[in-house]
N, C-alpha and C positions, 0 to 999 in steps of 0.2 A: 453686063456679064463680068462677074468678077473672076480674076485668075488666081487660084490659090497658090501661094508661094510654097517652095520646098522647105522642109525642115533640114537642118544641118545634116542629120542621118540620112534622109533621103537622098540629098545631093551627093553625100559620100558614097552611097550604094549605087547610085546611078553612074559615077565616074568610076567606081571600083569594078563593077561587073563588066565594063567594057574591055577590061584587061584580061584576056582569056587565060594568061598564065598564072596571074594572081588568083582567078577564079578556080582554076584547077588545083593550085595549092591549097586553097580554101577547102575544097572538097575532099582532098586527101587528108587534111588535118581534121575535119569532121570524121571521116571514117576511122583514122587512128584513135580519136578520143572515144569513139563507140567501141572499138576493138579493144581498147585498154579497159574501159569499164566492164565490158563482157568478159574479159580475161581475169580480171579481179573476182568476178562472180564465179566463174567456171573453175578456176583454179583453186578456189578456197571452199567452195561448197559441193563440188562434185569430185568424187575420188578418181573417177576415170580420167579426169583431166590434171592430175596431180603432177606437176613438172618435175618433182624430185623423186618419183617413184622409178626404181631400177628394175629393168626387165632385160637381163643379159641375154637371154634367148633370142631377143628381138634387137640386138645391137647393130648398128650400121645398115639399117633398112633405108633405102632411097625413098624420096617422096611418093605418096600415093601406094605405098605397100600395104598388104594386107597384115594385120596383126596375126598373132599365134591363134589357133583355132579356140583354145581356152587358156586364159591366164588368170588364176585367182588374184584378186586384189582385195585384201580382206575377206569380206563375204560376198564380194561383187565380182561377177566374171567380166573379162575384158573382150569385146568383140569389135570389129571394125576395121578402118585403116589409119594408117599414119599420114596425114596430109602432107606434112613437111618432113617425114622420114624420122629417124632416131639417131641419137649420138652413140658414143663409144660405150655407154652404160645401159643403152636401150631406152633411155628418157625420150618422152615425146617432144621433138623439136617445136611442134606447133604450140603446145602448152607452154614451153619455155619462152618462145617468142611472145605469146600473149602476156605472159607474166613480166617479161622484159619491157614490153610497151608501156605498162602501167608504172613500173619502177622508173623507167627513163623520163616519162612525162612528169611523174611526181617531182623528181629531182629537178627537171628543167623549170617547172612553174614555181616551186617553193624557192629555189635558189634565186630565180630572176624577181620574184615577189620580194624577197628580202634585199636584194641588191638594189631594186627600184626604190624602195622605202628609205634606204640609206642615202641613195643618190638624190631623192626629192628632198630630204631633211638637209643635206649638206648643200646642195645646190640652192634651195631656197634661202637658207641663212646667208649664204655668200652673196646671193643675189639681192636680198632685201636689206640686210644689215651689213653690207659691204664696207661701208664707210665708218662703222663703230670701232674705235680703237681698244684693242686689248694689250695694254702695255706698249711695246715698240711697234706692234704690227696691227693692221685692221683685220677684221673678221674674214674679209675676202682674201686677203694676203696669206692668213694662217690656214684657211681650209684649202686654198688651190695650191699652196706650196706642199702640204701634206698629200693632196691628189697627185702631184707631180712626183713626189717620192714613190708613191704606189705604183705609178706608171712606170717607173725606172726598173721594176722587177719584171722579170718574165712571168706573166701570170700562171701559165702551166706549171712551171718549175717551182714557183712559190706555192701553189696548190698541192703538188707532188710532195714537197717537203713537209708542208703542215699535216698532210694526211698520213705520211709515213710515221710521224710522232704520234699520232692520235690512234686509239682503237678504232679498228675498222667497224664502220656503222653506217647506214644509209642516211641517218640524220646528220652525222658528222660530214658527210659529202655534201649534203644540202647547204649547210651552214658555211663550210669552207669555201665552196663555189660562190655563195651569196656574198660573203664578206670580202672577196677579192675581186669583184667584177661590177662594182658601183661607180667607177670613175667616170665612165662615159655618160651615165645618167646624170652625174654631178655636174659635168660641164654642160650638157644640153639644159638642164633646169636653171642654171647660173645665168646662161646666155639668155634665155627667155625672159627671166626675172629682171635682168638688167635693161632689156628693152620696154618690158611691160610697166616697170616703176615709173617711168616718164610718160606713160600715156595718161590722157585727160581722166579717164574713169578712175584710175588709181589715185591721181591727185585730188579729184573731187572726194573720194573715200575718206582720204586723209584729212581734208579740210573739214569734213562733217564729223570728225573725231572718232571715227570707228577704230575698234581696237586692232592691233597688227594681225592677230590670228585671223580676224574676220576678213580683212583685206587679202591675206595671203591664201587662206583655203577657200574663200567664197568667190574672189575676184580674180586673182592672179593665176592660182594654180590650175583651174579648169582651162584657161587660155594657154597654158604651157604644156598641157597634157599630150598634144599630138605627136611631137617628136619623141616625148618619152615613151608613148604607146608603141611607136614603130621601133624604137630602140629595144623595148622590152620583147616584142615578138621576135626579133632577130636574135636577142640574147638568149632565148629559151633554145634556139638551134645551137647556139655556142655552148650552153650549159650540157645539152645532150651530148655533144661532141666531147667535152671535157670529161663527162663521166665515162663515156665509152672508152676513151683513152686511159683514164685511170683504172677501170675494170680490166682492160686488155692487158695492162701491166701488172695486175695483181693488187693494185692499192685501193680499188673502188669497192663496190658492194660485194660482199663475201657470200658464198653459198650457205644456206640452201637457196637464197634468192637468185634468180636468173634475170641478167641483163643482157642486152645486145653485145655489150663489150666482153663480158667474160664468155658468152657463147661463141663469139668470134675468136677469143682466145684459145678456148678448148679445141676449136675446129682447126686452128693453124697447124696442129700436129698431124691432121688426117686430111690435108688438102688434096691429095691425090687419091685417097682411099674413100673418102667421104666429102667431096667438094661442096655438097649442100650446107655443110655445117659452117663453112666460111663464107660461101657468098650469100647465103639467106640474111644473116645479120648485117653483112656489109651493105647489101642492096637496100635494107630497111633504114639503116642509118643515113645512107645517101639520099634516099627518097624523102625522108622526113625533115632533114636538114634543108635539103633543096626547096620543099614546100614552105617552111617557115620563112626562108629568105624572099621567095616569091611573093608571099602574102605580105611581108614587110615592105617590099618595094612597091607593091601595088597600092598599099596603103599611103605610102609616101607620096606617090603620084596623085592619089586622089584627095589628099589633104593639103599639098602644096600647090597653090596656084600656078608657080612658076615652072612646075614640072608637068602640069596637065597637058596631055596631048590633045584632048578633045574637051571642050567645055559645052 
């Protein structure tokens, strides 16, 4: 009787699902992604879910309040309830939260994708070509000293300064966050490459005369992706927090787009009159950031044999 061995993914999933907190975080993230996609469809294709429609007659309605008996929106009447209430302009908070989830996740994933690409590029160059000299310095020294310089700046204030000088745009936010958060990934990839380049399979690939790009992308990079993936998952949470902070201060995504940060900023003036405008986006940010961190920690324990509680 032959015993079928587990694939790496099956082993990872078996270990990951034993961590109930990480599994709970994964379920929350899946629900959030579904809500963000649904929000994108509902807020753009259905007028009754338009997050920017002003209904002053319905302002400051608490959650689960009935809408006005008849409110014309174009040629369509509005009936029903406001699941999460309305704001000072009578806008549907539920629709705005849905739109904010899509915007926040988009910024998080795009910014982290950009920072991960830059980190892999710089870290791979520093780790593989580290001993190659460029004038008075090696490639490794040049890249790592530039990384150290970037780490000397407080990241949030650097982002705040750059965003203040640029026109307000969702794309500028994505690019600026991505360009200022690649340093951790660079260090992870460099450390992994420095270890991997001394391994037998890399030495064998070099002795066979394989080109450097083949060795890097087919042999070394797949073996270095575990810490990078974990860093990227946690980085999405950081990017969402950064965007929320910028929007709260008025430097982030501008109206008519709704984000959790600017919903929170709008609600701070009415914290006693309409507290749901303040605590709903605040709780959403807290839960999502916590979920990303729980998933990241669960992946780290499942991928790192030294941290596994159960094997």
